[in-house]
A tleap script that builds the chain and sets N, CA, C and O, in Angstrom:
source leaprc.protein.ff14SB
mol = sequence {
  NMET HIE LYS CYS GLU ASP CYS ASP ALA GLN
  ILE ASP ASP ASN TYR LYS VAL CYS PHE PRO
  CYS SER ASN LYS ARG LYS GLN SER ASN ASN
  GLY THR ASN GLU VAL VAL ARG GLU LEU GLY
  LYS LEU ASN ASN ASN LEU TYR ALA LEU ARG
  THR MET GLN GLU TYR THR LEU ASN ALA ASN
  PHE LYS VAL ASN LEU LYS TRP ASP LYS GLU
  ASN LYS LYS PHE VAL ILE CGLU
}
set mol.1.N position { 105.885 110.511 98.340 }
set mol.1.CA position { 105.788 109.510 97.285 }
set mol.1.C position { 106.967 108.544 97.393 }
set mol.1.O position { 108.098 108.941 97.672 }
set mol.2.N position { 106.668 107.272 97.165 }
set mol.2.CA position { 107.719 106.266 97.106 }
set mol.2.C position { 107.356 105.237 96.042 }
set mol.2.O position { 106.325 105.361 95.382 }
set mol.3.N position { 108.199 104.222 95.875 }
set mol.3.CA position { 108.010 103.251 94.800 }
set mol.3.C position { 107.239 102.022 95.291 }
set mol.3.O position { 107.351 101.613 96.447 }
set mol.4.N position { 106.464 101.455 94.386 }
set mol.4.CA position { 105.740 100.207 94.621 }
set mol.4.C position { 106.763 99.092 94.861 }
set mol.4.O position { 107.805 99.053 94.207 }
set mol.5.N position { 106.465 98.193 95.794 }
set mol.5.CA position { 107.368 97.089 96.094 }
set mol.5.C position { 107.537 96.129 94.926 }
set mol.5.O position { 108.587 95.503 94.783 }
set mol.6.N position { 106.507 96.010 94.087 }
set mol.6.CA position { 106.536 95.027 93.000 }
set mol.6.C position { 107.027 95.587 91.666 }
set mol.6.O position { 107.810 94.938 90.972 }
set mol.7.N position { 106.569 96.795 91.303 }
set mol.7.CA position { 106.875 97.276 89.951 }
set mol.7.C position { 107.609 98.613 89.925 }
set mol.7.O position { 107.876 99.122 88.836 }
set mol.8.N position { 107.940 99.191 91.044 }
set mol.8.CA position { 108.664 100.460 91.156 }
set mol.8.C position { 107.906 101.676 90.612 }
set mol.8.O position { 108.519 102.693 90.289 }
set mol.9.N position { 106.585 101.575 90.511 }
set mol.9.CA position { 105.777 102.734 90.116 }
set mol.9.C position { 105.692 103.699 91.299 }
set mol.9.O position { 105.757 103.264 92.448 }
set mol.10.N position { 105.551 104.972 91.045 }
set mol.10.CA position { 105.419 105.975 92.091 }
set mol.10.C position { 104.020 105.898 92.702 }
set mol.10.O position { 103.017 105.976 91.992 }
set mol.11.N position { 103.966 105.745 94.032 }
set mol.11.CA position { 102.680 105.673 94.734 }
set mol.11.C position { 102.736 106.525 95.989 }
set mol.11.O position { 103.806 106.955 96.420 }
set mol.12.N position { 101.568 106.760 96.566 }
set mol.12.CA position { 101.456 107.545 97.788 }
set mol.12.C position { 102.136 106.820 98.951 }
set mol.12.O position { 102.250 105.594 98.936 }
set mol.13.N position { 102.581 107.564 99.945 }
set mol.13.CA position { 103.285 106.995 101.095 }
set mol.13.C position { 102.404 106.072 101.944 }
set mol.13.O position { 102.923 105.265 102.716 }
set mol.14.N position { 101.086 106.181 101.811 }
set mol.14.CA position { 100.178 105.364 102.611 }
set mol.14.C position { 100.104 103.912 102.137 }
set mol.14.O position { 99.575 103.059 102.850 }
set mol.15.N position { 100.623 103.622 100.955 }
set mol.15.CA position { 100.499 102.292 100.371 }
set mol.15.C position { 101.858 101.652 100.153 }
set mol.15.O position { 102.871 102.340 100.024 }
set mol.16.N position { 101.867 100.311 100.114 }
set mol.16.CA position { 103.101 99.576 99.848 }
set mol.16.C position { 103.202 99.160 98.386 }
set mol.16.O position { 104.295 99.101 97.822 }
set mol.17.N position { 102.039 98.869 97.771 }
set mol.17.CA position { 102.010 98.474 96.363 }
set mol.17.C position { 100.942 99.272 95.629 }
set mol.17.O position { 100.004 99.788 96.237 }
set mol.18.N position { 101.099 99.366 94.311 }
set mol.18.CA position { 100.114 100.087 93.500 }
set mol.18.C position { 98.867 99.226 93.314 }
set mol.18.O position { 98.868 98.040 93.646 }
set mol.19.N position { 97.808 99.826 92.785 }
set mol.19.CA position { 96.537 99.127 92.636 }
set mol.19.C position { 96.644 97.909 91.708 }
set mol.19.O position { 96.148 96.842 92.071 }
set mol.20.N position { 97.266 98.018 90.531 }
set mol.20.CA position { 97.382 96.823 89.677 }
set mol.20.C position { 98.165 95.691 90.345 }
set mol.20.O position { 97.792 94.525 90.219 }
set mol.21.N position { 99.241 96.025 91.051 }
set mol.21.CA position { 100.025 94.986 91.734 }
set mol.21.C position { 99.229 94.384 92.884 }
set mol.21.O position { 99.351 93.192 93.167 }
set mol.22.N position { 98.420 95.195 93.544 }
set mol.22.CA position { 97.569 94.688 94.615 }
set mol.22.C position { 96.578 93.670 94.065 }
set mol.22.O position { 96.354 92.626 94.679 }
set mol.23.N position { 95.987 93.967 92.916 }
set mol.23.CA position { 95.055 93.024 92.291 }
set mol.23.C position { 95.764 91.732 91.895 }
set mol.23.O position { 95.201 90.648 92.052 }
set mol.24.N position { 96.982 91.830 91.389 }
set mol.24.CA position { 97.748 90.635 91.017 }
set mol.24.C position { 98.026 89.771 92.247 }
set mol.24.O position { 97.933 88.545 92.190 }
set mol.25.N position { 98.368 90.424 93.358 }
set mol.25.CA position { 98.626 89.676 94.591 }
set mol.25.C position { 97.363 88.963 95.061 }
set mol.25.O position { 97.422 87.805 95.475 }
set mol.26.N position { 96.223 89.642 95.001 }
set mol.26.CA position { 94.968 89.024 95.431 }
set mol.26.C position { 94.634 87.824 94.571 }
set mol.26.O position { 94.207 86.792 95.088 }
set mol.27.N position { 94.825 87.944 93.246 }
set mol.27.CA position { 94.529 86.840 92.348 }
set mol.27.C position { 95.450 85.653 92.597 }
set mol.27.O position { 95.015 84.503 92.529 }
set mol.28.N position { 96.715 85.923 92.883 }
set mol.28.CA position { 97.643 84.819 93.115 }
set mol.28.C position { 97.392 84.141 94.454 }
set mol.28.O position { 97.746 82.974 94.622 }
set mol.29.N position { 96.787 84.843 95.415 }
set mol.29.CA position { 96.520 84.268 96.735 }
set mol.29.C position { 95.160 83.596 96.837 }
set mol.29.O position { 94.888 82.907 97.820 }
set mol.30.N position { 94.300 83.782 95.839 }
set mol.30.CA position { 92.947 83.220 95.923 }
set mol.30.C position { 92.936 81.700 95.951 }
set mol.30.O position { 92.068 81.109 96.594 }
set mol.31.N position { 93.866 81.059 95.280 }
set mol.31.CA position { 93.856 79.614 95.197 }
set mol.31.C position { 94.484 78.916 96.387 }
set mol.31.O position { 94.385 77.694 96.498 }
set mol.32.N position { 95.120 79.645 97.269 }
set mol.32.CA position { 95.824 78.983 98.373 }
set mol.32.C position { 95.054 79.136 99.670 }
set mol.32.O position { 94.348 80.118 99.898 }
set mol.33.N position { 95.214 78.145 100.492 }
set mol.33.CA position { 94.616 78.177 101.825 }
set mol.33.C position { 95.703 78.215 102.879 }
set mol.33.O position { 95.515 77.726 103.993 }
set mol.34.N position { 96.844 78.797 102.527 }
set mol.34.CA position { 97.999 78.793 103.423 }
set mol.34.C position { 97.698 79.462 104.761 }
set mol.34.O position { 98.089 78.956 105.813 }
set mol.35.N position { 97.010 80.588 104.720 }
set mol.35.CA position { 96.702 81.306 105.963 }
set mol.35.C position { 95.767 80.472 106.835 }
set mol.35.O position { 95.943 80.396 108.051 }
set mol.36.N position { 94.781 79.853 106.210 }
set mol.36.CA position { 93.828 79.036 106.956 }
set mol.36.C position { 94.542 77.848 107.593 }
set mol.36.O position { 94.266 77.500 108.741 }
set mol.37.N position { 95.456 77.225 106.855 }
set mol.37.CA position { 96.212 76.095 107.403 }
set mol.37.C position { 97.074 76.537 108.581 }
set mol.37.O position { 97.134 75.849 109.600 }
set mol.38.N position { 97.737 77.677 108.446 }
set mol.38.CA position { 98.593 78.165 109.538 }
set mol.38.C position { 97.769 78.508 110.773 }
set mol.38.O position { 98.188 78.223 111.895 }
set mol.39.N position { 96.602 79.116 110.577 }
set mol.39.CA position { 95.732 79.406 111.715 }
set mol.39.C position { 95.254 78.124 112.379 }
set mol.39.O position { 95.151 78.061 113.604 }
set mol.40.N position { 94.965 77.111 111.587 }
set mol.40.CA position { 94.565 75.819 112.134 }
set mol.40.C position { 95.673 75.196 112.967 }
set mol.40.O position { 95.412 74.630 114.029 }
set mol.41.N position { 96.919 75.299 112.488 }
set mol.41.CA position { 98.058 74.778 113.239 }
set mol.41.C position { 98.213 75.507 114.569 }
set mol.41.O position { 98.436 74.884 115.606 }
set mol.42.N position { 98.092 76.838 114.529 }
set mol.42.CA position { 98.203 77.615 115.764 }
set mol.42.C position { 97.097 77.253 116.749 }
set mol.42.O position { 97.338 77.149 117.952 }
set mol.43.N position { 95.890 77.064 116.236 }
set mol.43.CA position { 94.768 76.692 117.088 }
set mol.43.C position { 95.018 75.335 117.743 }
set mol.43.O position { 94.740 75.156 118.929 }
set mol.44.N position { 95.544 74.378 116.971 }
set mol.44.CA position { 95.850 73.057 117.531 }
set mol.44.C position { 96.923 73.157 118.599 }
set mol.44.O position { 96.837 72.494 119.633 }
set mol.45.N position { 97.935 73.981 118.359 }
set mol.45.CA position { 98.998 74.148 119.350 }
set mol.45.C position { 98.467 74.773 120.633 }
set mol.45.O position { 98.818 74.338 121.730 }
set mol.46.N position { 97.625 75.787 120.499 }
set mol.46.CA position { 97.048 76.425 121.688 }
set mol.46.C position { 96.174 75.448 122.468 }
set mol.46.O position { 96.188 75.448 123.699 }
set mol.47.N position { 95.418 74.623 121.763 }
set mol.47.CA position { 94.584 73.625 122.435 }
set mol.47.C position { 95.455 72.624 123.193 }
set mol.47.O position { 95.143 72.253 124.325 }
set mol.48.N position { 96.543 72.191 122.568 }
set mol.48.CA position { 97.444 71.239 123.224 }
set mol.48.C position { 98.059 71.857 124.476 }
set mol.48.O position { 98.135 71.206 125.518 }
set mol.49.N position { 98.495 73.109 124.377 }
set mol.49.CA position { 99.071 73.786 125.539 }
set mol.49.C position { 98.052 73.921 126.665 }
set mol.49.O position { 98.376 73.701 127.832 }
set mol.50.N position { 96.821 74.282 126.313 }
set mol.50.CA position { 95.778 74.417 127.341 }
set mol.50.C position { 95.491 73.082 127.997 }
set mol.50.O position { 95.311 73.015 129.213 }
set mol.51.N position { 95.446 72.019 127.212 }
set mol.51.CA position { 95.186 70.685 127.745 }
set mol.51.C position { 96.281 70.273 128.724 }
set mol.51.O position { 95.999 69.711 129.782 }
set mol.52.N position { 97.530 70.556 128.365 }
set mol.52.CA position { 98.640 70.212 129.260 }
set mol.52.C position { 98.575 71.021 130.552 }
set mol.52.O position { 98.849 70.492 131.630 }
set mol.53.N position { 98.220 72.282 130.452 }
set mol.53.CA position { 98.112 73.119 131.650 }
set mol.53.C position { 96.958 72.666 132.538 }
set mol.53.O position { 97.078 72.679 133.763 }
set mol.54.N position { 95.836 72.263 131.926 }
set mol.54.CA position { 94.725 71.744 132.719 }
set mol.54.C position { 95.137 70.488 133.468 }
set mol.54.O position { 94.795 70.323 134.639 }
set mol.55.N position { 95.868 69.603 132.804 }
set mol.55.CA position { 96.345 68.384 133.460 }
set mol.55.C position { 97.269 68.723 134.629 }
set mol.55.O position { 97.161 68.136 135.706 }
set mol.56.N position { 98.183 69.679 134.405 }
set mol.56.CA position { 99.124 70.080 135.450 }
set mol.56.C position { 98.387 70.684 136.640 }
set mol.56.O position { 98.709 70.376 137.788 }
set mol.57.N position { 97.407 71.535 136.381 }
set mol.57.CA position { 96.615 72.122 137.469 }
set mol.57.C position { 95.920 71.033 138.284 }
set mol.57.O position { 95.911 71.073 139.515 }
set mol.58.N position { 95.342 70.066 137.585 }
set mol.58.CA position { 94.617 69.009 138.274 }
set mol.58.C position { 95.576 68.096 139.035 }
set mol.58.O position { 95.290 67.716 140.170 }
set mol.59.N position { 96.703 67.743 138.434 }
set mol.59.CA position { 97.641 66.822 139.074 }
set mol.59.C position { 98.332 67.453 140.279 }
set mol.59.O position { 98.492 66.800 141.310 }
set mol.60.N position { 98.737 68.697 140.162 }
set mol.60.CA position { 99.503 69.341 141.233 }
set mol.60.C position { 98.649 70.003 142.302 }
set mol.60.O position { 98.996 69.969 143.482 }
set mol.61.N position { 97.539 70.603 141.902 }
set mol.61.CA position { 96.769 71.412 142.844 }
set mol.61.C position { 95.336 70.935 143.044 }
set mol.61.O position { 94.590 71.530 143.822 }
set mol.62.N position { 94.946 69.874 142.354 }
set mol.62.CA position { 93.588 69.318 142.453 }
set mol.62.C position { 92.504 70.357 142.176 }
set mol.62.O position { 91.477 70.396 142.854 }
set mol.63.N position { 92.751 71.209 141.155 }
set mol.63.CA position { 91.753 72.194 140.717 }
set mol.63.C position { 91.508 71.997 139.227 }
set mol.63.O position { 92.332 71.420 138.517 }
set mol.64.N position { 90.358 72.487 138.765 }
set mol.64.CA position { 89.983 72.360 137.353 }
set mol.64.C position { 89.803 73.734 136.730 }
set mol.64.O position { 89.423 74.697 137.395 }
set mol.65.N position { 90.082 73.798 135.455 }
set mol.65.CA position { 89.863 75.009 134.681 }
set mol.65.C position { 88.517 74.880 133.992 }
set mol.65.O position { 88.271 73.902 133.286 }
set mol.66.N position { 87.640 75.864 134.192 }
set mol.66.CA position { 86.293 75.796 133.630 }
set mol.66.C position { 85.970 77.104 132.920 }
set mol.66.O position { 86.369 78.177 133.372 }
set mol.67.N position { 85.242 77.014 131.800 }
set mol.67.CA position { 84.835 78.187 131.046 }
set mol.67.C position { 83.569 78.770 131.653 }
set mol.67.O position { 82.558 78.079 131.782 }
set mol.68.N position { 83.627 80.048 132.027 }
set mol.68.CA position { 82.469 80.756 132.576 }
set mol.68.C position { 81.774 81.470 131.420 }
set mol.68.O position { 82.273 82.476 130.916 }
set mol.69.N position { 80.620 80.948 131.001 }
set mol.69.CA position { 79.903 81.508 129.849 }
set mol.69.C position { 79.411 82.926 130.106 }
set mol.69.O position { 79.388 83.756 129.197 }
set mol.70.N position { 79.023 83.197 131.331 }
set mol.70.CA position { 78.480 84.508 131.665 }
set mol.70.C position { 79.541 85.609 131.545 }
set mol.70.O position { 79.294 86.652 130.939 }
set mol.71.N position { 80.713 85.371 132.122 }
set mol.71.CA position { 81.794 86.363 132.100 }
set mol.71.C position { 82.744 86.180 130.924 }
set mol.71.O position { 83.625 87.009 130.694 }
set mol.72.N position { 82.560 85.074 130.171 }
set mol.72.CA position { 83.384 84.761 128.999 }
set mol.72.C position { 84.869 84.735 129.327 }
set mol.72.O position { 85.679 85.426 128.710 }
set mol.73.N position { 85.200 83.912 130.323 }
set mol.73.CA position { 86.607 83.726 130.683 }
set mol.73.C position { 86.755 82.408 131.432 }
set mol.73.O position { 85.774 81.836 131.909 }
set mol.74.N position { 87.989 81.937 131.528 }
set mol.74.CA position { 88.282 80.733 132.284 }
set mol.74.C position { 88.375 81.062 133.765 }
set mol.74.O position { 88.890 82.111 134.153 }
set mol.75.N position { 87.863 80.141 134.593 }
set mol.75.CA position { 87.978 80.285 136.043 }
set mol.75.C position { 88.538 78.984 136.607 }
set mol.75.O position { 88.329 77.908 136.045 }
set mol.76.N position { 89.237 79.094 137.701 }
set mol.76.CA position { 89.817 77.927 138.364 }
set mol.76.C position { 88.898 77.531 139.516 }
set mol.76.O position { 88.585 78.346 140.384 }
set mol.77.N position { 88.476 76.284 139.512 }
set mol.77.CA position { 87.578 75.777 140.571 }
set mol.77.C position { 88.350 74.887 141.496 }
set mol.77.O position { 87.788 74.356 142.454 }
savepdb mol mol.pdb
quit
């Protein structure tokens, strides 16, 4: 047994917060899209990095990166 992170109630070792505090956290997070925005930023960054690498591959080695739908992976042509 240990204490809840939010209210210091005694809870099982498998949990970080008690059930009432968990519900409060869920309610306070329902109105925000912070996680979605951060995932969108990461996705944009990954796309930019891939685009730069594709350009570098083409400029330096005259090869292209192509998505293989059958094997579900990128291949270099």
